[in-house]
C-alpha positions as CSV (number, residue, x, y, z in Angstrom):
1,M,131.7,-88.0,23.2
2,T,128.6,-87.8,25.3
3,K,128.9,-85.5,28.3
4,R,128.5,-87.0,31.8
5,V,126.5,-84.6,34.0
6,L,126.6,-84.9,37.7
7,V,123.4,-83.5,39.4
8,T,123.9,-83.2,43.1
9,G,120.7,-83.3,45.3
10,G,119.4,-85.2,42.3
11,A,116.3,-86.6,44.1
12,G,115.1,-83.0,45.0
13,F,112.5,-80.9,43.3
14,I,114.4,-78.8,40.7
15,S,117.1,-81.4,40.3
16,S,114.7,-84.4,39.7
17,N,112.7,-82.4,37.2
18,F,116.1,-81.4,35.5
19,I,117.1,-85.1,35.4
20,H,113.8,-86.1,33.8
21,H,114.4,-83.3,31.3
22,L,118.0,-84.3,30.5
23,L,117.1,-88.0,29.9
24,A,114.2,-87.0,27.7
25,K,115.8,-84.2,25.6
26,T,119.5,-84.8,25.5
27,P,121.9,-87.7,24.9
28,Y,123.8,-86.9,28.1
29,E,124.7,-89.5,30.7
30,V,123.5,-88.4,34.2
31,V,124.9,-89.2,37.7
32,S,122.6,-88.3,40.4
33,L,124.2,-87.9,43.9
34,D,121.8,-87.4,46.9
35,A,121.9,-87.9,50.6
36,L,118.2,-88.6,50.6
37,T,117.3,-86.1,53.5
38,Y,113.7,-84.7,53.9
39,A,114.2,-82.8,50.6
40,G,115.4,-85.9,48.6
41,N,112.8,-88.5,47.6
42,L,113.7,-91.4,45.4
43,E,110.0,-91.4,44.2
44,N,110.9,-88.1,42.4
45,L,113.0,-90.2,40.0
46,S,110.4,-93.0,39.5
47,G,110.2,-94.0,36.0
48,V,113.8,-93.2,35.2
49,M,115.8,-95.0,38.0
50,S,116.3,-97.9,35.6
51,H,117.2,-95.6,32.7
52,E,120.4,-96.8,30.9
53,R,121.9,-93.3,31.0
54,L,121.2,-92.6,34.7
55,S,123.3,-93.8,37.6
56,F,122.4,-93.0,41.2
57,V,125.0,-92.6,44.1
58,H,123.6,-92.4,47.6
59,G,125.9,-90.0,49.4
60,D,126.5,-86.5,50.8
61,I,128.3,-83.6,49.2
62,R,130.0,-83.1,52.5
63,D,131.8,-86.3,52.1
64,A,135.0,-85.1,50.6
65,D,136.4,-88.6,49.6
66,L,133.2,-89.6,47.9
67,V,132.9,-86.3,46.1
68,R,136.4,-86.5,44.8
69,D,135.7,-90.0,43.4
70,V,132.5,-89.0,41.6
71,V,133.7,-85.6,40.3
72,S,136.8,-87.3,38.7
73,E,134.5,-89.2,36.4
74,V,132.1,-86.4,35.1
75,D,132.4,-83.5,32.6
76,V,129.8,-81.1,34.0
77,I,128.5,-80.5,37.6
78,V,125.1,-79.0,38.3
79,N,125.2,-78.5,42.1
80,A,121.6,-78.3,43.2
81,A,122.1,-80.0,46.5
82,A,120.8,-77.8,49.3
83,E,119.0,-77.5,52.5
84,S,116.1,-75.4,51.3
85,H,113.3,-75.4,53.9
86,V,113.0,-71.8,54.8
87,E,110.8,-72.3,57.8
88,K,113.2,-74.9,59.1
89,S,116.1,-72.4,58.8
90,I,114.1,-69.8,60.8
91,A,113.0,-72.3,63.5
92,E,116.2,-74.2,64.0
93,G,118.9,-71.8,62.9
94,A,121.5,-72.1,60.1
95,R,123.8,-74.9,61.3
96,E,122.7,-77.6,58.8
97,F,122.2,-75.0,56.1
98,V,125.8,-73.7,56.5
99,T,127.3,-77.2,56.4
100,T,125.4,-78.4,53.3
101,N,124.9,-75.1,51.3
102,V,128.3,-73.5,52.0
103,E,130.7,-76.3,53.1
104,G,129.2,-78.8,50.7
105,T,129.8,-76.3,47.8
106,Q,133.4,-75.7,49.0
107,I,134.1,-79.4,48.9
108,L,132.8,-79.7,45.4
109,L,134.9,-76.7,44.3
110,D,138.0,-78.1,45.9
111,A,137.3,-81.3,44.1
112,I,137.3,-79.6,40.7
113,R,140.6,-77.9,41.5
114,E,142.1,-81.3,41.7
115,A,140.1,-82.9,38.8
116,P,139.3,-80.2,36.2
117,L,136.2,-80.5,34.2
118,E,134.2,-78.7,31.5
119,R,132.0,-76.5,33.7
120,F,130.4,-76.2,37.2
121,I,127.0,-74.7,37.4
122,L,125.9,-73.6,40.9
123,I,122.1,-73.4,41.4
124,S,121.9,-70.4,43.6
125,S,118.7,-68.6,44.4
126,S,116.9,-65.4,43.9
127,E,116.5,-65.3,47.6
128,V,120.0,-63.9,47.9
129,Y,118.6,-60.6,46.7
130,G,116.2,-60.1,49.5
131,T,113.4,-57.5,48.9
132,A,113.6,-55.8,45.6
133,E,115.2,-52.3,45.8
134,R,114.5,-51.9,42.2
135,A,112.3,-53.9,39.8
136,P,113.0,-55.9,37.9
137,M,116.0,-57.1,39.9
138,D,119.0,-57.7,37.6
139,E,122.2,-59.6,38.5
140,S,123.9,-56.4,39.9
141,H,121.1,-56.0,42.5
142,P,122.5,-55.8,46.0
143,L,122.5,-59.1,47.9
144,N,120.5,-58.7,51.0
145,P,119.3,-62.2,52.2
146,R,116.6,-62.1,54.8
147,S,116.6,-65.7,56.2
148,P,119.4,-68.0,57.4
149,Y,118.5,-70.2,54.4
150,A,119.1,-67.3,52.0
151,A,122.3,-66.2,53.7
152,T,123.8,-69.6,53.2
153,K,122.8,-69.6,49.5
154,A,124.5,-66.2,49.2
155,G,127.6,-67.6,50.9
156,A,127.8,-70.4,48.4
157,D,127.1,-68.0,45.5
158,R,130.0,-65.8,46.3
159,L,132.3,-68.6,47.2
160,A,131.8,-70.1,43.8
161,Y,132.4,-66.7,42.1
162,A,135.7,-66.3,44.2
163,Y,136.9,-69.7,43.1
164,H,136.3,-68.6,39.4
165,V,138.3,-65.3,40.0
166,T,141.0,-66.9,42.1
167,Y,141.6,-70.2,40.3
168,G,140.1,-69.6,36.9
169,L,137.5,-72.4,37.4
170,P,134.8,-72.7,34.7
171,I,132.0,-71.7,37.0
172,V,128.5,-70.3,36.2
173,I,126.1,-69.1,38.8
174,V,122.4,-69.5,38.1
175,R,119.8,-67.6,40.3
176,P,116.4,-69.2,39.6
177,F,113.4,-67.3,40.9
178,N,110.5,-69.1,42.6
179,N,110.1,-72.5,41.0
180,Y,106.9,-74.4,41.1
181,G,105.6,-77.6,39.4
182,P,105.5,-81.4,39.8
183,R,107.5,-83.0,42.7
184,Q,107.8,-80.0,44.9
185,H,107.9,-80.6,48.6
186,P,104.4,-79.5,50.1
187,E,106.0,-77.1,52.5
188,K,106.5,-74.7,49.5
189,V,103.7,-72.2,49.0
190,V,102.2,-73.4,45.6
191,P,102.0,-77.2,46.4
192,R,101.0,-76.2,50.0
193,F,98.0,-74.2,48.6
194,I,97.1,-77.0,46.2
195,T,97.3,-79.8,48.8
196,Q,95.4,-77.7,51.4
197,A,92.7,-77.1,48.8
198,L,92.5,-80.7,47.8
199,C,92.1,-81.6,51.5
200,D,89.4,-79.0,52.0
201,E,91.6,-77.2,54.5
202,P,92.1,-73.5,54.7
203,L,94.9,-72.0,52.6
204,T,97.2,-70.4,55.0
205,I,98.7,-67.0,53.9
206,H,101.4,-65.3,55.8
207,G,100.5,-61.7,56.8
208,D,98.1,-59.8,54.4
209,G,99.4,-61.8,51.4
210,H,100.5,-58.8,49.4
211,A,104.1,-60.2,49.1
212,S,104.8,-61.1,45.4
213,R,107.1,-63.4,43.7
214,D,108.3,-64.2,40.2
215,W,106.9,-67.7,39.6
216,L,109.0,-69.9,37.3
217,Y,107.7,-73.2,36.0
218,V,110.3,-75.9,36.7
219,E,110.5,-77.2,33.2
220,D,111.3,-73.8,31.9
221,D,114.2,-73.7,34.6
222,A,115.3,-77.1,33.3
223,E,115.5,-75.6,29.8
224,A,117.5,-72.7,31.1
225,I,120.1,-75.0,32.9
226,Q,120.5,-77.0,29.7
227,A,121.2,-73.8,27.8
228,V,124.0,-73.0,30.4
229,I,125.5,-76.5,29.8
230,E,125.5,-75.9,26.0
231,G,126.4,-72.2,25.9
232,P,129.9,-71.2,24.8
233,L,132.2,-71.4,27.9
234,E,133.9,-68.1,27.0
235,V,130.4,-66.5,27.1
236,V,129.1,-67.9,30.4
237,A,132.1,-68.7,32.6
238,G,132.2,-66.4,35.6
239,E,128.7,-65.0,35.0
240,V,125.7,-64.8,37.2
241,I,122.4,-65.4,35.4
242,N,118.9,-64.9,36.6
243,V,116.3,-67.4,35.6
244,A,113.0,-65.5,35.8
245,T,109.9,-64.6,34.0
246,G,109.9,-60.9,34.6
247,V,106.4,-61.0,36.1
248,D,105.5,-61.1,39.7
249,I,102.2,-62.3,41.3
250,S,101.1,-61.8,44.9
251,V,100.6,-64.7,47.3
252,T,97.0,-63.9,47.7
253,E,96.5,-64.0,43.9
254,V,98.2,-67.4,43.8
255,A,95.8,-68.7,46.5
256,D,92.8,-67.3,44.6
257,L,93.9,-69.0,41.4
258,V,94.5,-72.3,43.0
259,L,90.9,-72.1,44.5
260,D,89.5,-71.2,41.2
261,V,91.2,-74.0,39.3
262,L,90.0,-76.5,41.9
263,G,86.5,-75.0,42.1
264,K,86.8,-74.1,45.8
265,P,85.3,-71.1,47.5
266,P,87.4,-68.0,48.0
267,E,86.5,-68.0,51.7
268,Q,88.8,-71.0,52.1
269,R,91.8,-68.6,52.6
270,R,93.0,-67.9,56.1
271,H,95.7,-65.3,57.1
272,V,98.2,-66.2,59.7
273,D,101.1,-64.3,61.4
274,E,103.6,-62.9,59.0
275,R,106.9,-65.0,58.6
276,P,110.0,-63.5,60.1
277,G,112.3,-62.1,57.5
278,Q,109.6,-62.1,54.8
279,V,110.6,-60.8,51.4
280,D,108.2,-58.2,50.2
281,R,108.7,-58.2,46.4
282,H,110.6,-60.5,44.1
283,V,110.7,-60.0,40.3
284,G,113.7,-60.8,38.1
285,S,115.2,-59.2,35.0
286,T,115.3,-61.7,32.1
287,A,117.5,-59.6,29.8
288,K,120.9,-61.3,30.6
289,A,119.5,-64.9,30.1
290,D,118.1,-63.8,26.8
291,R,121.3,-62.1,25.7
292,L,123.7,-64.9,26.8
293,L,121.6,-68.0,26.4
294,G,118.8,-67.1,24.1
295,W,116.5,-68.3,26.8
296,R,113.1,-67.0,27.9
297,A,110.5,-68.7,30.0
298,R,107.7,-70.2,27.8
299,T,105.1,-71.2,30.3
300,S,102.5,-68.7,31.7
301,F,101.6,-68.9,35.3
302,A,98.0,-69.9,34.4
303,D,99.3,-72.8,32.2
304,G,102.0,-73.9,34.7
305,L,99.5,-73.8,37.6
306,E,97.0,-75.9,35.7
307,R,99.7,-78.6,34.9
308,T,100.8,-78.4,38.6
309,V,97.4,-78.8,40.0
310,T,96.8,-81.8,37.7
311,W,100.0,-83.5,38.8
312,Y,99.2,-83.1,42.5
313,R,95.6,-84.3,41.9
314,D,96.9,-87.4,40.0
315,N,99.8,-88.2,42.5
316,E,98.0,-87.9,45.9
317,A,99.8,-90.9,47.3
318,W,103.1,-89.1,46.8
319,W,102.3,-85.9,48.7
320,R,100.2,-87.6,51.4
321,G,103.1,-89.9,52.1
322,I,105.4,-87.0,52.6
323,L,102.9,-85.1,54.9
324,A,102.4,-88.4,56.9
325,R,106.1,-88.9,57.4
326,E,106.6,-85.3,58.6
327,A,103.6,-85.6,61.0
328,R,105.2,-88.7,62.7
329,V,108.6,-86.9,63.0
330,F,106.9,-83.8,64.5
331,S,104.9,-85.9,66.9
332,S,107.8,-88.0,68.1
């Protein structure tokens, strides 16, 4: 029988790209659950909302009754619902991040205790590691989250693991590194640089720009999550798996590459104050994903950036609409 896959936060960045991927590359039925906060945008699912294998539920993972109803009808959960705006977590504190990222995950976990299913995949984050103490960071690297957002992701990550150990639930924890690609909210660094360059505005770089990240093209991430769904349960259950490229590139280099792709002058960069809790270096080990899933990232940063720039250039109304809505909220 065809699997039914619940993707929480389905109108977000990674999750909407994953849904597009599932509908194009697999026979699975997909249920998208999203509260449609600032991070969820139905336009991210344009082109597939009427797909015969996709159903959409407008709701919140913190709604325990709704979650129980939805979970009882699916085979696999990919929990990608999260408050993910790092700057917001720094400016406003962690309250909303705790309720969605930690309590929402707890509600889902308790629902699958009542209604067992094939597997539960938690989309954690490489941010739980903090700054690299060794490179590349493997899954045994200490967890040292450096922002309220990252701390709540670490909380959900460890809670899911504890439910596996305590209750034997079929849980897999995936820690993607820095995703980029189409449909990413323009507050994130790669689309922020692209949209700033397209508007002929300065590319704002925190600090001196030496901080480096392992940049993962979102379609590669989707392939990795599919591999987790399809991997033998006895191999993946209870495991933590990095999704990374094994290569890190500094923020300054990313800015320069964006300017180069768009034919803009390098003088368009501008350095601003360092962000509190900044992570210095982030680069992930790919060995475990290769060993357990047979997965490796296929997209070079140069190719992925070219595709991403093209998407933002071709979908100007999408990102300008987001920026306009946020400007109205900020000014009100």
